[in-house]
C-alpha angles and dihedrals in degrees: 000000000000127000095260090059091053092049091049089051091051092048090049093050091048089050090051092049092052091047090056089060092050101050115132113232115218110204134176122196114197116202135177107232127315095295122149087258092056094044090050089049091052092048095046095049090047091050094047091046093047091051099044108026100043093217094316094124143081115209119197115189114203123189104212088205093058094037106029092159092063091051090049093049092048090047091235109184101175139017139258092041129161118206120192105207098173139067096032141272098071115234135191124203121187126199141051094309096239097124100084098183091053091050092048088052091047093053092046093247096118126036116253 
């Protein structure tokens, strides 16, 4: 192996590390109507994402009463439910989204 190959490997490694910091998270939050619990879940997720993903996320809020076909297709069994579609692996978190550490672990932003 010559020095050029080592440099290329290091550059590739550095590029992949930087890419990891710029991945966009695709999140879907399924709620059941505009109840206080639903509004709190939306507010909690937006705050956590704003603080930890620095604008590197897309959050789609889906009301399962207004779009039941989307809930059925996604096999939503409870609401509120946050689904992390990207980056893989897919994760599902159920609840009012008040447990910040559990959400960060579920989004793979903190080690388990």
